[in-house]
N, C-alpha and C positions, 0 to 999 in steps of 0.2 A: 800101804797100798800092796796089792795082791802081786805074790811074787809072779803069777802067770800073768796078770794084766801087764808089768812092769816089761816084762820079757817080748811079748805082745806089740808094744809102743815101740821097743828095740828095734824088732824085726822089723817094723812096717818104716821106720826112721832111716835105718839102712838100707832097705828096700831103694825107697824116695833120693835116698844121699850117694848113691852108688851111679844109676844114670846124669846126678847132676854133678856132680864131681867128674867122670869121664866125661862131658862136655864140656866144661870149664879146663880140664886138661887140656882136651882135641884145639880147643880156641887158643890156648895158650901156646901150647906145644907144637902140633902139628892143626895150623887151620889149612893147611894144602888137601889133608884127609877132608877135614868140616867141609870143605867147597863139594868134594867129589861124593860124599853124602848127600849133599846139598842138592846135586842137581838127579843123583840117583834116584831119591825120593820124589823130585819134582817129574821126571820122567816117570814113574810107577804112578802118582797121584793122578796124571792126565794121559795113560793107558799107553804110553808108544815101549815099545818093545825092541829092542837092540837087537840086530842080527848083522852076520857078513856074508858076501858075496864074493866067490874067486872068478877071475878073469885070467886064465893059465894062470901062473905062480903070483899073480897080482891080488892081493885083499881090500876088498874096499868095509867100511864099517858103517850103519846107517841105524837109524830108527826108525820105525813106523808104526801108522795107526789107523785102522780101517781095514779094507779091501777093496781094491778097482771095481768099480759099479757102472751103473748109464753116465755118471757123470763124472767129467777127466778126472783122473788123478793128479796131486800136484809134488814137484819135486822142488827142494827148495835146498841151495847153494850157499853156503854162509859166507864172511869176506876173510879176508887177510889172517891169519894166528887165529881165528876160534873155531870153533869145532862143531856139530849136529845140535849141541844142546843150546847154541843161542837163540833159537827159535821159539824154545819152549815158552818164552812171553806171548809169541803170535799164537804156537798153537793153542792157547788157554782160553782161546775165544772164537776156534773154529768150531763147527757142528761133529758133532763123533764118528758122522756117518758117512766122512768124507777120508778118502784114500790119500794118507798124506806120506811122503817121505822127504826123511832130512837126514843126508849125507854128509860127512866126513872127506871133503875137499884132499885132493892129492898129496899125500906126507902129513897130513895134518891127523890127530888124535888115532885111532882106529887102524885107519886106511895105512897102506904101504907107504914106505919111505923107502927112496932108492938113490944113490950120489948118483945114479945113471937115466934115471926119468928126466924126463922135459919137463920144467915147469912153467913153460913158457902160457900164457894164457889157452893158445892155439892146441899147446901138448895137453893143458886141464883138458879143454872141451873135447878132447878123445879121449880119453881117461874117462869122462863121464859119458860122453856116448858106451864107452865100454861096459859102466854101472848099468845104465840104461837096458843096455841084453840082457845082462846078464839074470837081473830080475825081469826080463821080459815086459817092462813098465812102456815101450811103445808100439803092445799090439791095438794097441790105442791109443789118438794124440792126446798128449797129457799136456798142462800147464804148468811152466816154468818159473819158479821165482830165484830172483840172485840177488844181493845186495852186495855194494863196493866190488873187490875182486871179484866174488862169486857173480856180481851183476854184470861184468866184465865179458866173464866167462858163460854167463847165460845168453847176453846176447849175440856172442859168435858161436855158441851154439846153436840158437835157433836160425842163425845164415848160415847155418853147415849141412843142417841137418830138420828141415822145413818140415820134410813128412812127420817129423816126432810129434811137432810143437803145434797146439792146438789156440796160444793163446801167451802171452808174456807178460812178465812185472817185473822190472827194475828199478833197484831201489840205490838211489845216489850212487849208478855204476860209476867203477874208473873205466876206463879207457876212452876215454872223452878230451879233447880240448879246452880249455878255457879261456875266456879272453884277459881274466886278472888272476893272479897268483893267489890262491888261500893261504890261512896264518901257517897250513904244514908244509905246504909248498918253500912256503918264506924259508923256514927254519929247516927244510933239506939243503937248500941255495946255499946258506950259511955252514951248513956243517960240511958241504961238499967244498966248500971254497977253502974252508979251514983245515979239510981231509982228516973229519973227524966222523967220517961215515956209519963207523959201526957204534956212533950214539943217535941213532932211527928213533924218531921219540915215539913209535910204534913199538918199540922191541925194549921194552924197561928191563933192568936189571935191579932195580931197589924199589923198596917201598915209596920214594919219595917220586923215583921214575912215575911208574904206576900211579900215584897219584896225578901229577901230570898228565897222566896220556887220557885219564878220565877225564881230567878237565877239556884236553882238545876234541875228546870224541863225545861228549854227551854236553846238551844243551844245557840241561836240568840240573844246578850244581847239589849236590850231598855229599855229608860227611859221611864217610870209611872210616872205620875203625882201623887202627892202625897193625893188628894182629890178621883183618881181614886184605890190608893190601898185602902182608906178607905171602900172605898163604896163595893171595894169586900172582905172585911173582914168582913163589919156590913151583906153583905148578906150571908156569911156565919157562924157567931158566932152563930146563933139559934140552930144550927144543929152540932155544934162542938162536945158535948158529943157524939152526936150518931157516928157519924164520929170516936172518940176516940174507943168505942166499936168495932164498922166494923173493924176498924184495928187489935186492938190486936186478932178478931174472924178468919181473914184472914191470918195473920201471923203466928198462931197457928197452931201445928203439924199437925191437923185434912186437916189443906186448904192448909200448905204452897206450898205442891207440889203437889197440885191436878192434873195438867197439865202433870208432869211427870208422874204420877201412872198411866194416862189415855192414853196417849199418843198413848200406843200401839192398845187401839180399835177405834181409828179414822179411817175411811176408804174413806172418799172424800179426793177430794185433796188438798191439804195445800199448801197457802202463807205465810213465815212468812217473816216480815218488822222489820229491828232493824235500831236504829241510833247508827253509831259509837260514838256517843260524849255521850250517853244515861249515865247521871249520877245516876238515880235512880235505875234501871237495868241492870248489866252490860251487854254489849252488847256480845253476843256466837258467835264468830268469828267461831268456829268450829262448832256450835251448834251440840257438840258432845252428848248430850241428847238425839238426836232423831238418833246418829247415819249413819248408810247405807240410813235411809228412807228421809235424805236433803241434796241436794246439792246445788250450790252459783247458782241464774239466770244466762246464759249468755249472756245476754243484760250487756253489763259493765254500763250503764248510771242508767240503774232498782238496783241494786246491793243486792234485793229482793232474798229470798231462793225460789224455788221451790219443795212442799211435793209431792216427787213419789211414792215410793212403787209400788208395783205389775211388777215390774220390768220396769216402761218404765225409759226411760232415759231422763234426762234434755231436751236435744238440743228435743226431740221429743213434751215433754211435750209443751215448745216454741214455738212451733211452730204449735200445734192445736190439740196436743189428746188428749187434758180434753176432750174433746165434749163441750158440753153448761156449760160450767163453770163461776160463774156470781162472777168472781173477781173485784176489783176495780182497772181503769186505771185514775191515776191524782195525782195531789202534795198531799202529807200528810200535808203539812204546815211546821211549825217552829219549832213547840215543838221536843225537844230533839234531834234538827239534824235528826228528822225523815223524811226529804221531800225526799225520797227514792223511792217513785213511789208508784203506785197500779194499777192493771189493769183490765179492763172492759170487761165486757159480751160484742164481736163484735172484741176484741183485739186479734190477732192470738197467742200473750202468753197464753191464756186463753181459746179460742172458737172459732170453725170450723176453722182458718187458712185461711181464704177467705176476700182475700181485701175490697171489696165491703160489707162487716159485719162491716168494723171497724168504731167505732162510732166516730164522732167530739168530744168533751170534751169540749170544749168553748177555745178563744181568751187566749192566755197564759197560758192554762192547759200542764200540761208533759204529753205527749201520746207518749208512744215508741212503735215500731212491730218492727217483723220481716217479711223478705218475707219468703213465706210457698215454 
């Protein structure tokens, strides 16, 4: 074989081998770095840009896509110990001309963490209001989405700053009492009785505990490689002391039922979404906490709940009487069996009731509507 041809094969083989070896080394030695690269790539692919906003000496980190327009902007609040990138699985279904903002909650990821800060639900709602004012998001009423702890904060925000909100989506929100204890609450009580409150199921310190947390927080079972579990733990361990402090703060009497205490002040059209198999927060099938204010959405595939009030019937709401309601319409994903769907501006379930306004959410997205 000609020497030049041999050299070419050697160079080509080396060029291919280097990234493969780098990937294998990262997977085996630095799985946490691989996870960060994964989120970075996903943000880039979806067009989400990371920015920082400052309120006095406090810094907020957020990602965004699109610009404010005639349709309401959407602000998304993540749950306990998560970060802004958790919404990427939802963002991929949303129209690219929507103005989306995903912020790191107080003390999380790139947002300032201070031992002097108030991490109660009310304190977090005030911080989020500061963020909203920083980026001038409330020049026009926007749609607010929150899940779990973020749902609690979102509900309290809507109650405290009603002029900012045009509509609200709460996904398995914390802050509501439940008639029966979930599997998670039972575990917490057992730990409390044994005085091992440092072993909170949502704050894993080992790959085994991470696997248990994923089982607790996911309805769909899937096999996660040991190295990925290790990477997820490595990312979280430096923050676990803060997470414990935060957890004790939000389950304290001051914050435990914040949403329940403030729901009477919520004026915006509200949608509540809950997975029937939720093991962390018991699914409120009757939603007795909201009493007559909530009724099941008539769309069987949606399985959501419509926040009514003002004497509006559920049927009317779903056919467009919410006006310019900026709720979501996409697959919520597999966590907690929560793939129950959200409504988007443009869907008659929450906007206008005109078929020509329906937005196409992309191939494979679950988008349902009713004829007006």
